[in-house]
C-alpha positions in Angstrom: 152.7 119.2 80.8 155.9 117.7 82.0 156.4 115.0 84.7 157.4 116.2 88.0 157.4 113.0 90.1 159.6 110.3 89.7 157.4 106.9 89.7 158.6 103.9 91.1 159.2 102.3 87.5 161.6 104.9 87.1 163.6 104.3 90.2 163.5 100.1 89.2 164.6 101.2 85.9 167.5 103.4 87.5 168.3 100.5 89.7 168.5 98.3 86.6 170.8 100.3 84.6 173.1 100.4 87.6 173.1 96.8 88.2 174.2 96.2 84.4 176.4 98.7 84.1 180.1 97.6 84.2 182.0 98.7 87.3 184.1 101.7 87.6 187.9 101.3 87.9 188.9 102.4 91.7 192.1 103.7 92.8 193.8 101.7 95.6 196.6 104.5 96.0 198.5 107.5 94.8 201.6 109.0 95.1 203.1 112.3 93.6 206.8 111.6 91.6 208.8 114.9 91.8 211.5 113.4 89.9 209.4 112.8 87.0 206.6 115.5 88.2 204.1 113.2 87.4 200.8 111.9 89.6 200.9 108.1 89.7 197.6 106.5 90.3 197.1 102.7 91.3 193.9 101.3 89.8 191.9 98.3 90.7 192.7 96.4 87.6 196.5 96.1 88.3 197.2 99.4 85.8 198.7 102.5 86.9 197.6 105.8 85.2 200.4 108.4 85.3 199.7 112.1 84.4 202.0 115.4 84.7 201.3 117.6 87.3 200.5 120.4 85.6 197.9 119.0 83.0 195.8 118.7 86.2 193.5 121.6 87.0 194.5 123.3 90.0 198.1 121.4 90.7 199.5 123.5 87.9 201.4 125.5 90.4 201.5 123.3 93.6 204.5 123.1 95.6 206.0 119.5 96.2 204.4 119.4 99.8 201.1 120.2 98.8 201.0 118.0 95.6 202.5 115.0 97.8 199.4 115.0 100.1 197.0 112.8 98.1 193.8 111.4 99.5 191.5 108.8 97.8 187.7 108.6 98.9 185.7 105.8 97.8 188.4 104.8 95.5 187.1 107.4 92.8 187.5 111.0 94.4 191.4 111.8 94.2 192.0 114.7 96.2 194.6 117.2 97.3 193.4 118.7 100.5 195.9 121.1 101.0 194.8 122.8 97.8 191.1 121.8 98.4 191.4 120.2 94.5 189.5 116.9 94.0 189.6 115.1 90.5 187.4 112.2 89.8 189.0 109.0 88.7 186.8 107.8 85.8 187.4 111.4 84.1 191.0 111.1 84.4 190.8 107.4 83.0 189.3 109.5 79.9 192.0 111.9 79.8 189.7 115.0 81.4 192.0 116.6 83.9 189.8 119.8 84.5 186.9 121.9 83.1 186.1 122.5 79.3 187.8 125.7 79.3 190.9 124.2 80.9 190.9 121.1 78.6 190.7 123.8 75.5 193.6 125.7 77.2 195.9 122.7 77.4 194.7 122.4 73.6 193.8 118.7 74.4 190.9 116.8 73.9 189.6 114.1 76.1 190.7 110.4 75.2 187.3 108.8 73.3 185.9 105.9 75.2 
């Protein structure tokens, strides 16, 4: 029979893994460049992530006004509230721009870490 309860040792082991994990990159700002039709994410490492708008699931048919309103929550959640669309920064950094079906529709695979 399987274990049903999480033990104190399980919790402590999870905390230890978290303490030893490298910090996740966080977004410091984001903007839409209509001239290039790209989303530009500024990351706390000093790098920029530039993604074509039409490759991000949920933004493919967005208007300039809708896609220009970007919010960042906790540095990790990139949101377009007018569209009810959210993307997770660590996934975006890995080249994952939507669901598995979405990625297949783009004929792309995520960038290997």
